N, C-alpha and C positions, 0 to 999 in steps of 0.2 A: 297208805292204807291204815297205818297203825296210829292209835290215839293214846296220848299220855297226859297225865296231870301230875307234875312234880313227882314222878315215880322214882323210887329208890329201890332198885332191884339188885340182888346179888346171888351168887352161885356158891355152892359148897359141896364137900363130900367127906364122908368118914368111912372107915373100914372096920368091920368087927367080925371075928370068927370066919374069915374067908368070904363073907357076904358083903359085897361092895354097895354102900348106900351113898347116894349123892343128894345132899340137902341144899336146897335153894330157897332162901327167904323170898316170899312171893306176896302179891297182893290178892285181891278178891277177883276170881275169874267169873266173868258174866255167863259164859256158856261153853259147853264142850261140843256143840253142834258146829261143824265147819262153816256152814253158811251164816252163822251168827258171829264168827270170829273177827269182829271189826275193831277190836282193841288189841294191844300188844300182848297182854297177859293171856287172854283167851286164845290168841293165835299161837303163842308159844306152847300152851298146854295142849291144844288141839293137834299141833304138829308132831307130838310124841306118839300119838295114837293113829291118826289118819294122814295118809300120804297123798300129796297132790300128784297131778300127772307128771310134772317135771319138778326138779329142785335146783337150787343154786349150788354150784360146786363149792364145797366148804373151803377148799384150799386154793382155788384159782383166783389170781388177781392179774388183770382186771376181772371183775365178776363175769361168770359165764354159766350157762345152764347145762344140766346133764339129765340123763334118764332117771325116772323114779318109778311110779306105777307103770308108766309107758316109756317106750323108747323115744328118742328125739324124733319129731315128726317129719314126714315127707311133705313138702309144700309145693303146690302147683306153680307153674310158671307165672300165672297171673296173680299169685299171692292170695287167692280166694279159698283154696281148699287145703286143709291140714289133715293128714292121715296119721293117726296115732295107733301104734300097735302095743298091746299089753306086753311088757317085758317078761322074760323068762323068770319063773320062780316066784311070781307075785301071788301071795296067798293071804287071806284074812286069818286072823287068829283062830277062827272057828274051823280052819282047815280047808275051807273052800277056796278054789282058785278065783282070783279077781277076773271078772268077765267084762267085756265091752258093754254089756247091758247095765252093769253096775255104774260104770263111768257115765253113761248116758242118763241114767236115773238121777244121779247126783248133780250133773250139770243142768238138767232140766229143772230140778228143784231149786238150784241157785238162781236160775233165770225167771222162775215163776214170780210174778209181781205180787201175788197174794201172800207170799212168804215174807215180803218186805225185807229181804236180806240187805245188810249194809254193803255187801259185795256184789249186788245185782248188776252194778255198772260194768263188771268184768265181762258180762255176757251181752252187753248192749249191741256189740258189733256182730253178733252171731246170728246167722240166718237159719241154720239147722244143725242138729246133732243126730247122727245116725250110727247105730250099731250094725256094721256091715256083716260081721260074723262074730264068733265068740271072742276073738282077740283083736278086732279092728274097729276103731272109731273114726268116723269121718265127720269133720266139722267144716261147714261152709260159712264163710263170712259175707257180710253185706258189701264190704269194701276191704281192700288190703289194709293190714295193720302191721307196722314194723315191730310192735311190742306184744303181739298176741301170745307168742310162746312164753313170755314173761308172766302174762296173766295166768297161764296154766300152771305156774309154779307157786301161786299164792295159796295160803292155807284154806281160803274159801273153797278151793277145788278138791279138798280132801275127799277121798273115796270111802264111803261107808257101806258095809254089808247090810242086808235087810234086817239082820238081827242086832245091828249096832256095832258089830266087830270092825276093827281096823286092820290094816296091813302094816302098821308102823312098828318101830322097834320096841314099843312099850304098850301096855294096856292099863286102863284106869282101875286100880284095885279098890280104892276107897276115896270118898270125897266128903269131908265134913266142912260144909261151907263156913267161911270166916275163921276156920281153924287150920285145916291141912288137906292137901291132896297127896295121894300116894300112887305112884306108877310102878308096875313090875315089868321086868324084861319079858318080851314076847319070845318064848322058847322056840317057836317055829320061825323066827325071823331069818331071812335068807343070808345075813352076814353076821360075823361075830360082833358082839356088843359087850364092852368091858364092864359097864355099870349095871348091877343087878336090880337096883331099886332106886327110884327117885322120890324124894319127899319135898313137897312144897308147903312148908309151914307159913302161915300168914304172919309176917313180922313187919308191921308198918313202921315201927319206931327205929330210926337209923342208929340211935345210940345203942339200942339192944342188939342190933345186927353187928355193930362194931365190937361190942363186948363179947359176943358169941364168936366172932372171928378171932379176936385176941386169945380167947380161951381154947382155941383149937377145935371148936365145934363146927366151924365152917372152913372150907378150903379155898373158896373163891368168892370174892366180894365184887359184884358187878358194878358198883358205884361207890365212890368215896364221898361221904356227905360233906357239906360245907363246914359243919361244926368240927369234923375230924380232919379236915384238909391239912392244917398246919402240923398235925401230929403224924402225918404220913408223907407229905411232899415238901421238899426244901424250896428255897427261893429260885433254884435253878430248874425247877420243874421235875426234878428226879426224886426217886424214892429215897427217904432218909437213910444214911449208911447203917444206923443201928437196926433198922428194919430189914435191910438186906442181910445183915449178919444173922438175923433170926430165921432167915430162910424164906423171906417174902419176895415177890416179884410184882412190879407195876408195869402194865402195858397201856399205851395210849394210842389213839388213832382219831382221825376225823370222823364225823358222823353224817350219814346221809339222812338228815332230819331237820325239821324246822319246828319251832315253838311259836305260838301266837295266841292272841286274844281275839276271838271271833265276835263280830257283831251279828246279831240276828237281824237280817235285812227286812224282816216282816214286823219288827218292833216299830211302833209309831214315833219313837224319839230318835233312835240312832239310824234306823233304816233309810229314811228319805233325806237325811241331812249329811251330805258328803263333807261339807266343811267342818262339821262337828267331828266326824271320823278322822279327818286330816289333822285337826287340832289335837285330838287324843294321841295320835302318833307322834306329833311334835312335842307333846308334853312328857312322853316316856323317856326318862333319864337313863339311857343305856350305860353311860360310864359308871353311874352309881350301881346299876344292876350288875354290871360286870364285876365290880369290886365285891359286891355281896356274894357272888358266886365264885370267888377266888380266881378270877380271870380264866375260868374254864370254858368260856363261851366266845363265839364270834358274832358280830352284829348281823342281824337279819334285815336286809334292805329291800326285801321283796319276797315273792313266793318260792324261790328256788334256793336251796342250800349251796354253800361253796362246793366247787368241784364238779358241778353238773354242767355239761357242755351246753353252751347257748345262754348261760346266765348273764343277765344284764350287769355290766360293771359301772354304769353311769351313776353319779351321786343320786341318792334318794331324796326327793324334794321335801319329804316330811320327816327327815331324821330329827333327832333331838334339838330343839330350838324353842326355849320357853317364850321368848318374845313373839316368835311367829305363832306359837300356840295361842297366845292371848289375842293376837290380831285375828286369827281364824275363828276363835270362839265368838268374837264380836260380830264377825261377818255371818256366823252361823245363827246369830240371834240370841247369844248368851254372853253379853258383855260382862267381863269380870267373873264369868261362871254363873251369873244369875239367871234363873229361869223366869222369864217375864210372866208366865202364867201363875206363878206362886209368889214371886217376889223374893224367893229364897234361893239358896245355892242349888244348882242342878244336881239331882240325885240319880246316880246310875248304880246298877247292880250287876255283879259278876258271879256266875255259878262256878263252883270249884268242887271237883269230885274227890276231894281228900281233905281231911281236917287235921293232918299232922302238924307238928310244931313248925317244921320248915315251910309247909304250905301256908300256914297262917302268917309267918314272918314275911314271906314273899308278897302276899296280898297286902299286908300292912305297908310294905315299902312302896308297892305300886300305888296304893291309895295316897301315900304322902306326895307322890309326883303330881297327882291331880289336885290335891289340896292346895298346892302352890298356885294353881291357876283358878282356884275358886270352885272346883267341882268336888262333890262328895261321892266317893266310890265305896259301896258296901258289898260285903261278900255273903253269898248264900252257900254254906257248906253242906254237902250232900254225900251220901254213900256213892261209891263208884257206879253201882247198878242204877241207882236213882238218877245220878248225873247223866249217864248215857241215855237213859230213857227220856229225860227232859230235853236234852240236846236233840235227839232224834225226832222228838215230837214238836220241836220249835218252841219250847216253853221257857226260854231264857232270853235275857236281853243281851248279855255278854257272857262269854264262857272261855275258859282257858284249856287249850288242847295242844297237842303236838302231832306231827305226822312223820313217821319213819318211811322212807321210800320203799316201795315194793320192787322197783327196778330203777337203774340209774339213767333216767330219761326225763326231760322236761315235762312230758305228757303226764307222768304220774303225779306230779305236784300241781300242775295247772288244771287237771281234771277236778280239783277241789273247788273250782269256781264255775264249772259248766252248769247251765240251767237244768240239764237232764239228770244231774246228780244231787238235786236238792234233797233235804231230809225226807226219809231216813237214809238217803245216800250220803256220800262223802262230803258233799257241799253243805256242811252244817250251818253256814252263814245264810243259806238260802239266797245267795247272790244270783241275780238274773240280769244279764247284759247281752243283748243280741250281737253287739259289736265284738265282745269278747268271744262269744260262741263261734262267730265266723272265723276269727283269728285262730282259735283252737282247732276248729274243724279242718282248716287248711294248713295246719302245722306252722303257722306264722307265730313262732314262740316269742319273737321280739315284741311284736305288737301286743300280744296277749299279756306279756309282763308289764308293758307300759300302761295298758288299760287298768290292770289290777293295782299297780302302784299309785295311780292317780285316784281311783275310786276308793281305795283303802277299806275293803270289807273286813280287813284284819288290822290289829295293831301288830306289826311285825316285830317280834321280840328278839329271838336269837337262834343260832344253831350251836348245839353243844359239842364240846370235845368229849370223846369217850375214854374213860379210864377203867381199868380192871385190875384189882388187887387180889393176889392169890398166894397161896403157899407153893413152894417149889415142887411139891409132889404132884401137883396137877399137870398133866401132860396132854399134848395135842390141842391145847387151846389156841385158837387163832382169832384175833379181833375181827368181827364181822358185823355188817349192817343187816345180815340175814341170819339171825340166830335161831330160827325156828327149827327145832329138832336137832340142834347141834350136840346135845348130850350124848347121842349115840357115837360121836367121834372121840369123846374124852376117855381118859383112863387115869388111874392113880398109880404112882410109883410105889 
């Protein structure tokens, strides 16, 4: 579900005069409307205010679901009917009880094609949503789905009162776009919350984030930048002793995510030319990319990240191989990278939703890979909002994105290639292959992966390792792939 472009996000908190303030350097949030929460930043902000029907248990490993707005559902024997009951004590900040009619209204809005929600796909399998009474919602599916409950835990399903109030642990106090978002604790929230106020200042520059952290302005740094890596982590992969002595802690974990360069399959150059897409995969120098990112990544050899059950472990036919890239380029009609229509080097363009120094250096490195085989790769840097709009409207040739899993199942990653999910849905590559659709629809994950790995609608880049640097006074933090709304669990010593 979640889209990233070289994001460097961190968390922090400070206390003053008994009022606990949690500061988290953030990026630019596109929307606070749950049905628009198709990127990580929007989803994380939305989750503070608007709660979904269910939520991922913050502490449980392996991951499991628990009640949120609703109790865990009762499911019919045939798997077609889900009955959700509003859990006790669920109220909006305006004081009104959350009603079944509120849930139905929000789910209907999510499913409404005229709203063009990037999360509309979550409702594709739903036949009907009924408010049986004030506290009961009955959802009937078109066919059984083993992941439907997980879909109801996504930020897209956040329940909104008619006046815009939410039932979450916080409410949006102020929002100065491109500057700062401020959230205040919901005094009527049903459970104790330790953090009184959350501030999301927009701090794109990772060096600034690092200096703020060292100066004690931040308590939690959600990512260690490439430039600061050697100042934080030793050759053994552990936090440097001198930083431990200062009271810092470093946590690491695997990440349920994949990063990629997508090809817009509607583009007349890259779309119809599979051998060109294969060649561009072969020309991507992963060893150099890994060194550039301080060995903090794992190779991506297909659409699924490591750790997902059913992931293909066979060698990827289009892994880094410069000689093979040159051969495929010639077969694609671009010998030596030359475009026969112009007599000059083939020119390609990648859209990038951030213009930070790190983003520019990454694009320059990628361009150097393709320069070796005679291709010119140029970047079009855009604001995050403009980038998302361009991708959703299919106005790019190539684009850089990432996907953080909504739930730990192959379906969640492979749905990025289904024809029913083309833009503005999650299939931003606008990839259409009936054979893939059949494999996906029958849950033949092996065949689905084989088709995608051969067609190469993406350049498969990497899966990141997750690192979190914090001061020891931050308590109750647990590394998670589902960080939406996690601030309500944190406290400061």
